[in-house]
Structures are given as C-alpha cells and as structure tokens.
N, C-alpha and C positions, 0 to 999 in steps of 0.2 A: 265108802264114799258118801258124801252128802249129796242128795238128789233134790235140787230145787227146780221147779218146773216153770214152764211158760205161764203167762197169766191167762186166766179164763175170765171173760167178762160176764158178769151176772146178768141174767135176763130180767130179774125183778128186784126192786128195792121198795119195800112198803113201809109207810109210816102210819101206824094205826093209833087211834084214840078211842079206847073202849068207852061205851056209853056210861055216863055218870062218873067218869074219871078225868083227871087232868094230866095223868101220866101217859106219855106216848110209848108205843112199842115199835121198835125198828127191826124189820125182818129183811134179810137178804136171801136170795134163792137163785140157783142156776147150776150150770155144769161145773162141778168141782174137779173131776178127773175123767180121763178117757183112756181106754185100752185098745190095743191092737192097731194103733195108727202111729206113724212117725211124727213126733212133735217138733217144735222149733229148736229144741236142744239136740235133735238127732237121735232121740231115744224112743224105744217102743216098750210099752208095758204089756206083756202078754196077759190076755184076759183072765186065765186061770190063776196067775200069780196075783194080779191086782184084786180079783174078787175074793180070794182067800184072805188077803191082808185087810181089805176093807171090812169084811165080815168080822174079823178079829177086832178091828178098831170099833166097829159098831157095838159088839158085845162088851168090850172092856171100857170104852169111853162114852159113846153116845148113850147107851142104855143105863149108865151109872152117873149121868150128868157131869162128866169130866172131859167132854170133848170141846176144846177151846182152840182159838187161833189168835195170832198177834197182828198188830198194825205193822205192816212191812215185815220182811224177813230180817231176823237178827243177824249179827255178824259174829265171827269168832266162836269161842266155845259155847256161847249161849244158843247156837243154832241147833243143838242136839236135843233140846227140850223146850217146853213152852214156859215162858216166864210170866207169872201172875201180874207183875207190874206193867206188862206190855199187852195184856189181853184186850181184844177189841170186840170179841163175839164168842157166843157159845153155839156150837153146832148141835142142832136138835134132830136132824134127820138126814140120812143118806139112802137114796133109793136108786136101784139100777134101772136104766132105760136103754136098751140096746147095749152099746159099748160104752155108754156114759154113766157116770155116777152123779146124780142130781142131788145137790146138797141144799139144806135150809139151815139158817142160823139166825139167832136173835142177837142184835148188837147190844153189848153191855154198856148202854149209854150213860151209866152212872160211874163208870171207871174212866180215868183220864184218856186212854186210847180209844175206848168205845165212844166217848163224847166227841172225839175228833171225827170218827166215822159218822155219827149221828148228825153232826153239824154239816158235814159234806153232803149227806143224803138230803138234809133240809134245803140245801142250796141246789139240789138237782144233779149233783156229781154222780156219774156212773162208777160203781165200785167193781173192782176186779178181785179175783182170788188166785192164789198160787200155792200148790202143795209143797210140803217139806217132808223128806223121808231120808232114810239111810238104805244102803244096799250096794251090791256090786253090779258091774256092767260087763257084758261080753260082746265083742264084735261078731256080727254074722258075716256071711260071705259077700254082703253088699255094702259093708262099712257102716251099718246101722248098729247103734249101741242098744243091746237088749238087756232089760232089767232081769236080774236073776232071783232065785227063790229066797234069798236073804233080805228081800225088800221089806222095810218096816216103816210105817207111817209115823211121823212125829205129829203132823196135823195135815188133814186134807186141804186146809184152807187158811192161809194167812191173807189178810186184806192188803191189797196193793194198789198203787196209783196209776199203773200203765196198762189199762185194759186193751185187749187185742182187736176188738171189733167196734168201729165207731158208731154203728147204727143199731146197736142192741136195744131191745125194749126194756124200759124201766118204769115201774108204776109206783107212785107215791100216794098213799091214801091218808087224808087228814081232815078232820072236822066235817064229815059228810060230803066231801068232794073228792073226786079222783083226778089226779094229774097224770096224764099219759104222754109219753114221747111218741109222736107220730111224725115220721120222716124228718127227724132232727129237731122238731119244735115241741114245746110243752103246751098241751091243751088241757083245759079244765072241763070235767063232766060231772054233773050231779049224780050221786049214787042213790037218790031217793026214788 
C-alpha cells in the first residue's frame, strides 16, 4: 500500500545570501516524521520500525546526495518513485529528537518546481512537508492502523501547500536582515 502522510508544517524557512555572492540559498527545516503517535490518517508508525527505515534512508540517500522530494505528491504510478522533473528540494539532514525526525533540506531553486517553492518562501508563505512511503498496515485492538516491518520510504518529505499549524515559526534571512513571524505578523530585525 502507498502511505502518504498528513502534512507537517516546517518551523523554519531561511533565505540566505552568502557574503560576496548574489545567489540565494533557500533552506527548509522542521519535523518531517513522527513515531508512536496516531496521526490524522489514523496510522501509528512504531518507533523501532521508523528508526530502522530512516537510518536506511540516511545511509542510502542522504549520505550519497540522492535524498530528494517533489513539489506536491504525484498521482498514479509516479507516486512510487521520485521524478527528477518534479524535484523541489534536496534533503541534507535527518536527526532524531525524541519521537520526531527533524529534517533539513535545500530548495533546488534553479529547477522549475524548486523555483516555485523559492518564490513562495520569498513571499513569506509557510511551507509544509508530507512523507511518502510503501508498506502494509495491520489493525490493532483499538482500530488503529499500525505500520508493519515492510515500511519503505520513497521520500520523507514532499513539499505541500496545506500545513497543519497556522502559527508555526518561520524565519527568512536575506541581505543582512532577519524577518521573523511573531504572533502571525512579519517583523524585521537587523542581524549585525
């Protein structure tokens, strides 16, 4: 079965302009996946199953610069692999914090789909992510669908438009100033 998850709203979106450069670097960071809690799709990912698969993904994809995600989830047969024509970001780090896997990704702003995400970030749009995987489910005694040991990540994060938490923090850094969302409004602070 194809397992597409609820959206996780990212806690950070950074736009960096390295000193002496005109090229911007767009970075997204936040919770990509969670284990041992029932999600909005009524599924639970046991911690040991998720951790084992995420570690495999890190070894095979993140550590070899092949960890990528798409703009929105694809439909049909294309949902079982990542399509280069739809890539919007490259996942650079996955770190476990408690039951959460915190991810960091660089937006591929020179690809068509990455350019869309970069443009949205420039406009202050909060970006969400949603995982895509395959695996089987088994109902427990309480009607919860529990992910089984055949769980296999296609990508821990496709970028999506419908984040779940309206007041998440997002930071954008550009040209020596930091723009921070505080209580729903964008405020500028000097970083010098």
